[in-house]
NUKEVEX-482586 format. One line per 4 residues: number of its first residue (from 1); their letters; for each residue x, y, z of C-alpha. Coordinates in steps of 0.1 Angstrom, whole numbers, plus 2048, in hexadecimal, padded with zeros to 3 digits. Example, Ala and Ser with C-alpha at 12.3 -4.5 7.8 and 13.67 -1.06 7.14 Angstrom:
1	AS	87B/7D3/84E  889/7F5/847
***
This chain:
1	MVEK	90A/63E/395  8F3/665/395  8D2/65E/380  8C9/67A/365
5	TEIV	8A6/67D/37A  8B2/685/39C  8C8/69F/392  8A5/6AE/37A
9	KQLA	897/6AD/398  8AC/6C1/3AA  8AD/6D8/393  884/6DA/393
13	QVVD	889/6E7/3B5  8A8/704/3AA  889/724/3A4  891/73F/390
17	PEVG	88F/762/3AF  881/77A/397  866/768/388  861/746/3A3
21	VAIT	85A/72C/393  874/70B/384  88C/712/36D  884/6EF/363
25	EMDL	861/6F7/35B  86C/718/346  885/6FE/336  8A2/711/338
29	VDEI	8BB/6F1/33E  8C8/6E8/321  8DC/6D0/327  8EA/6B9/340
33	GIDD	90D/6A5/343  90F/687/356  934/674/35C  931/659/370
37	KTGT	957/653/374  962/677/37D  93C/67C/391  93C/69C/37D
41	VTVG	917/6AC/372  915/6C7/35C  8F9/6E0/352  8F4/6F4/341
45	FHLT	8D4/70F/344  8CA/730/332  8B5/74B/347  897/758/337
49	APFC	8A8/77C/32E  8CC/786/324  8CD/7A3/33F  8BC/78C/35B
53	PPMF	8CD/7A0/379  8EF/791/37E  8E7/789/3A5  8CC/774/395
57	ALEI	8DF/763/380  8F9/757/397  8DA/74E/3B2  8D0/733/39A
61	AQDI	8EF/72A/38E  902/727/3B1  8DD/713/3BA  8E0/6FB/399
65	KRRL	907/6F4/3A9  8FB/6EF/3D4  8DD/6DA/3CD  8ED/6BF/3B3
69	LTLD	90B/6BB/3CE  8F5/6AC/3EA  8EE/68C/3CF  8FE/672/3D0
73	GVKE	91B/66A/3B9  91D/68F/3B0  941/69B/3BA  946/6B7/3A0
77	VKVS	928/6CA/38B  934/6E2/376  918/701/36A  916/711/34F
81	MTGH	8FE/72E/344  8F9/739/323  8E3/759/30F  8F4/773/32C
85	FMAE	903/791/32F  914/785/345  91A/760/341  941/75E/342
89	EINR	946/76F/364  92D/764/373  930/739/366  954/745/371
93	RVNT	949/74A/393  931/72D/39F  94C/711/38A  96D/726/3A0
97	PPSA	975/709/3BE  974/727/3E1  998/71D/3E7  9A4/72E/3C4
101	ASPQ	98B/749/3C2  99F/769/3C8  99D/777/3E8  988/794/3F3
105	H	994/7B1/3F8
***
């Protein structure tokens, strides 16, 4: 069973690469959900601007997922970014398991 305080500690280490400030300090985390039965953590967040460079947006989403997967009891992390012009594509990329992703040509 993972505690919300542990999740918040990990999220406090996720830094917006463009600004250099933690996403928790900028109040960019909108929601945190924990399903103890499945070990799934969901994180909803937004960025400082809808046209933040997609490379940075993807990096933040991947960092959230990577850091939370290190916590005991977390088996899966679902990240949901809102308010960005490429939110749908970035959410798909960060939440698709590597084995299910389409091959690169």
